[in-house]
C-alpha positions, 0 to 999 in steps of 0.5 A: 096230212100231220107229217106234212104240216110239220115238215112244212114248219120244219122246213120253214123255222129252217130257212129263218133261222138258218140264215140268221146262225150264218150271220154270227159265224160273220159277227166277230169278224163284223165288229173287227172290221168297223173299230178298224175303219173307226180307228183308221178312217181318220189315218193321216192325210185321209179323206172321209167322203158322205157314203163312208170311203176314206181316201188318201191321195198319193199322186194325184196325176195330170192328164184328164178326163176324170172317170164316170161311171161309163169310163173304161179305166187300166186301173194297177191294183192290190186289194187287202182286208184288214189282218193284210192277206193280199185277195186280189191284185192286177198290175194291169187291169182294166175294166168299166166303171161301173163293173167295180164295187161302189167302193172302187168307183167311187174312188177311181171318179177322184182319181186324174190318169196317173194318178195312185190312192189308198182306199178304205173301201167299208163293207157296205160299199163293197162286198155288203154282207155276201161275197162272190170271193172266197176269201173275201168274208162276209162284212169284210173292209177292203183296203186299195192301193190303185194306181189309175194307168189309162181311162177311156171315155164313151 
């Protein structure tokens, strides 16, 4: 009985301690990303929203409608991290706005068809502390160059 109790206590401690250790592994990356975003969110031509998204309009585009949460959009994009590494890109990608990370959704909703934006997405509007993409560490600021090619509203 004593061994079972000690083993249970050991397992409980491991479940508490290991997640905390994992955050420490990425703490330097988190700090680098927060500093980078603070420095670059006021780059020339960038605007920052209340949520923390920073964006720059390269070309607003001419055609309405703008996307909504329920819209299906076709985009061309390139996604990078602050170290310059590209984690994803596509010349023609279609999906529902609601399926993108929060910061990308917010940026898309500002665009007109034919528009081009640069988005600086802080980690809390991106993948936060968990990423489904091995190329994107937790706490990553996402940098996207986005062209909105088409919008299909429902």
